[in-house]
ZABA-84074 format. One record per residue: residue in one letter; x, y, z of N, C-alpha, C, O in turn. Coordinates in Angstrom, 3 decimals, decimal comma. Atoms other than C-alpha are relative to their C-alpha. Layout:
BEGIN
rest	nxx	nyy	nzz	caxx	cayy	cazz	cxx	cyy	czz	oxx	oyy	ozz
A	X	Y	Z	X	Y	Z	X	Y	Z	X	Y	Z
...
This chain:
BEGIN
rest	nxx	nyy	nzz	caxx	cayy	cazz	cxx	cyy	czz	oxx	oyy	ozz
M	0,225	1,422	-0,104	-5,979	-7,581	5,617	0,307	-0,693	-1,322	0,805	-1,819	-1,332
A	-0,262	0,603	1,302	-5,701	-8,215	1,886	1,497	-0,231	-0,192	1,904	-1,240	-0,767
A	-1,449	0,159	0,132	-1,938	-7,671	2,044	0,495	-1,172	0,838	1,362	-1,925	0,394
L	-0,390	1,145	-0,835	-1,591	-10,152	4,922	-0,401	-1,309	-0,655	0,365	-2,272	-0,649
N	0,452	1,208	0,688	-3,640	-12,707	3,015	0,882	-0,286	-1,209	1,196	-1,444	-1,486
Y	-0,888	0,154	1,144	-1,469	-12,107	-0,058	1,368	-0,530	0,435	1,913	-1,446	-0,180
L	-1,340	0,371	-0,453	1,785	-12,420	1,901	0,065	-1,373	0,654	1,023	-2,117	0,443
F	-0,101	1,210	-0,815	0,930	-15,344	4,170	-1,068	-1,051	-0,264	-0,918	-2,197	0,159
G	1,096	0,938	0,187	-2,307	-16,968	3,030	-0,188	-0,469	-1,420	-1,113	-1,231	-1,702
G	0,121	0,426	1,385	-1,752	-17,423	-0,680	-1,075	0,741	-0,771	-1,484	0,304	-1,847
G	1,023	-0,790	0,683	-4,312	-14,773	-1,592	0,572	0,728	-1,201	1,783	0,728	-1,424
V	-0,384	-0,710	1,214	-4,230	-12,720	-4,770	-0,347	1,481	0,152	-1,431	1,826	0,622
L	0,273	-1,435	0,097	-3,936	-8,948	-5,109	-0,056	0,339	-1,486	0,965	0,295	-2,172
A	0,133	-0,331	1,419	-5,304	-7,941	-8,512	0,758	1,277	-0,340	1,154	1,490	-1,487
C	-0,737	-1,246	0,193	-3,612	-4,578	-8,047	1,131	0,045	1,026	0,936	0,492	2,157
L	-1,135	0,032	-0,926	-0,166	-5,030	-6,498	0,367	1,392	0,497	0,823	1,544	1,630
K	-0,308	-1,370	-0,424	0,315	-1,256	-6,410	-0,808	0,393	1,232	-0,342	1,191	2,045
S	0,833	-0,343	-1,158	-2,528	-1,066	-3,872	0,562	-0,578	1,293	0,261	-0,074	2,374
G	-0,607	0,598	-1,183	-0,553	-3,285	-1,491	1,300	0,661	0,414	1,791	0,432	1,519
D	-1,272	-0,686	-0,274	2,581	-1,118	-1,682	-0,277	1,322	0,709	-0,094	2,396	0,136
V	0,459	-1,171	-0,749	1,405	1,286	1,018	1,131	0,990	0,270	0,910	2,201	0,237
N	-1,115	-0,912	-0,291	4,846	2,695	1,844	0,729	0,455	-1,261	1,697	1,212	-1,179
D	-0,486	-0,453	1,306	5,606	3,151	-1,881	1,488	-0,254	-0,229	2,188	0,571	-0,815
D	-1,410	0,333	0,214	8,982	1,394	-1,847	0,213	-0,927	-1,194	1,334	-1,374	-1,438
G	-0,128	0,813	1,206	8,258	-0,638	-4,993	-0,171	-1,483	0,207	0,041	-2,258	-0,726
S	0,242	1,422	-0,251	7,464	-3,969	-3,329	-1,122	-0,154	1,022	-1,418	0,762	1,788
V	1,048	0,306	-0,971	4,680	-5,609	-1,343	0,587	-0,991	0,990	0,910	-2,123	0,630
N	-0,588	0,855	-1,024	5,994	-7,019	1,936	-0,549	0,396	1,370	-1,430	1,250	1,470
I	0,507	-0,237	-1,354	5,458	-7,004	5,698	0,183	1,462	0,425	-0,555	1,953	1,279
A	-0,205	-1,414	-0,327	6,816	-3,438	5,864	-1,230	0,835	-0,361	-1,506	1,840	0,293
D	1,220	-0,717	0,375	3,629	-2,291	4,100	-1,080	-0,166	1,057	-1,816	0,776	1,350
V	0,979	0,261	-1,062	1,473	-3,904	6,786	0,352	0,818	1,241	-0,521	1,445	1,842
V	-0,451	-0,760	-1,170	3,547	-2,333	9,579	-0,212	1,493	-0,233	-0,671	2,203	0,661
F	0,191	-1,411	0,346	3,473	1,042	7,815	-1,471	0,384	0,141	-1,792	1,431	0,703
S	1,443	-0,254	-0,098	-0,333	0,832	7,542	-0,442	0,128	1,447	-1,188	1,043	1,796
L	0,369	-0,043	-1,417	-0,686	0,089	11,242	0,543	1,256	0,674	-0,136	1,853	1,509
N	-0,577	-1,229	-0,560	1,651	2,978	12,119	-0,836	1,220	-0,370	-1,050	2,103	0,460
V	0,835	-1,119	0,439	-0,492	5,368	10,067	-1,344	-0,025	0,719	-1,792	0,998	1,235
I	1,330	0,129	-0,605	-3,807	4,051	11,426	0,016	0,382	1,476	-0,865	1,099	1,950
F	-0,047	-0,224	-1,444	-2,737	4,173	15,066	0,882	1,184	0,405	1,045	1,445	1,597
G	-0,808	-1,180	-0,299	-0,476	7,257	14,798	1,284	-0,312	0,731	1,722	0,466	1,579
I	-1,231	0,427	-0,663	2,647	5,390	15,875	1,204	0,628	-0,711	1,394	0,402	-1,906
P	-1,167	-0,614	0,632	5,829	7,410	15,244	0,991	-1,039	-0,526	1,211	-2,083	0,088
S	-1,021	0,847	0,603	8,420	5,834	12,982	1,125	0,916	-0,464	0,932	1,726	-1,370
G	-1,109	-0,874	0,353	11,811	7,504	12,772	-0,200	1,429	0,482	0,323	2,369	-0,116
G	0,162	-1,320	-0,581	10,691	10,419	14,918	-1,304	0,706	-0,310	-1,673	1,651	0,387
S	1,271	-0,653	0,312	7,404	11,334	13,256	-1,024	-1,038	-0,441	-0,675	-2,145	-0,851
V	1,069	0,895	0,441	4,053	9,780	12,465	0,007	-0,009	-1,526	-0,045	1,053	-2,147
P	-0,057	0,067	1,462	4,179	8,518	8,861	-1,328	0,392	-0,642	-2,389	0,284	-0,027
T	1,191	-0,281	0,794	1,739	9,638	6,195	0,060	-0,847	-1,262	1,139	-1,228	-1,717
V	0,069	0,812	1,213	0,586	7,695	3,174	0,439	0,867	-1,179	-0,024	1,998	-1,323
P	-0,469	-0,770	1,156	2,395	8,801	-0,015	-1,136	0,307	-0,986	-2,171	-0,359	-0,974
D	0,987	-0,345	1,029	0,475	10,459	-2,875	-0,264	-1,192	-0,902	0,649	-1,980	-1,146
P	1,130	-0,917	0,035	-2,104	10,028	-4,303	-0,940	-0,131	1,193	-2,156	-0,159	1,002
A	0,832	0,121	-1,201	-3,365	9,697	-0,709	-1,025	1,119	0,044	-0,717	2,275	-0,248
G	1,072	-0,978	-0,093	-6,676	11,440	-0,206	-0,672	0,298	-1,325	-1,697	0,978	-1,364
A	0,596	-0,196	1,319	-7,384	11,437	-3,922	-0,207	-1,365	-0,642	0,520	-2,315	-0,349
C	0,259	1,260	0,688	-8,816	8,723	-6,102	0,746	-0,002	-1,324	0,671	0,958	-2,091
G	-0,711	0,114	1,263	-6,645	7,530	-8,951	1,108	-1,015	0,094	1,422	-1,497	1,182
P	-1,090	0,978	0,011	-3,854	5,208	-9,989	1,267	0,570	0,623	1,458	1,786	0,667
D	-1,282	-0,387	-0,587	-0,445	5,277	-8,300	0,942	0,411	-1,130	1,239	-0,406	-2,001
P	-0,870	-0,461	1,077	1,842	7,394	-10,515	1,469	-0,401	0,155	2,275	-0,131	-0,735
T	-1,390	0,351	-0,257	5,058	6,003	-8,991	0,495	-1,035	-1,006	-0,121	-2,090	-1,161
P	-0,546	0,992	0,932	7,210	4,268	-11,616	0,685	-1,139	0,766	1,658	-0,914	1,485
D	-0,618	1,186	-0,586	8,003	0,738	-10,424	-0,479	-1,218	-0,777	-1,248	-1,084	-1,729
A	0,330	1,228	0,728	7,638	-2,883	-11,533	-1,345	-0,598	0,405	-1,773	-1,595	-0,177
L	1,279	0,538	-0,456	4,343	-3,429	-9,688	-1,097	0,286	-1,019	-1,113	1,336	-1,660
T	1,084	-0,124	0,963	1,246	-3,976	-11,805	-1,329	0,236	0,700	-1,453	0,093	1,917
C	1,359	-0,159	-0,496	-2,415	-3,219	-11,404	-0,932	-0,543	-1,073	-1,339	0,183	-1,979
D	0,833	0,657	0,998	-4,516	-5,708	-13,365	-1,458	0,417	0,088	-2,217	0,240	-0,865
S	1,399	-0,365	-0,184	-7,765	-4,373	-11,952	-0,094	1,317	0,755	0,368	1,430	1,890
F	0,254	-1,288	-0,644	-8,713	-0,782	-11,190	-1,394	0,424	-0,419	-1,640	0,689	-1,596
N	1,401	-0,280	0,312	-12,414	-0,014	-10,970	-0,292	1,479	-0,198	-1,445	1,863	-0,394
G	0,209	-1,423	0,200	-11,911	3,695	-11,320	-0,466	0,694	1,257	-0,487	0,111	2,342
C	0,420	-0,818	-1,132	-13,163	6,435	-9,091	-1,514	0,190	-0,013	-2,132	0,252	-1,076
P	1,460	-0,203	-0,035	-16,728	6,920	-7,876	-0,388	1,384	-0,491	-1,572	1,717	-0,526
């Protein structure tokens, strides 16, 4: 929901990397669709997609890209 608000409602994402669910280096509608495909198990390109690393682990996204993360509260 935060990504939709960011894309269409003028909301702010303090950590843009958190909105890049498909890890393609940008935050766009493809991230929302990707999220829904993962949540509901909808195949995309022949198989059900999985969230890229560090999925399942707490920590910052190690992928080198231009997206920033101004706020990261750390891991519990």
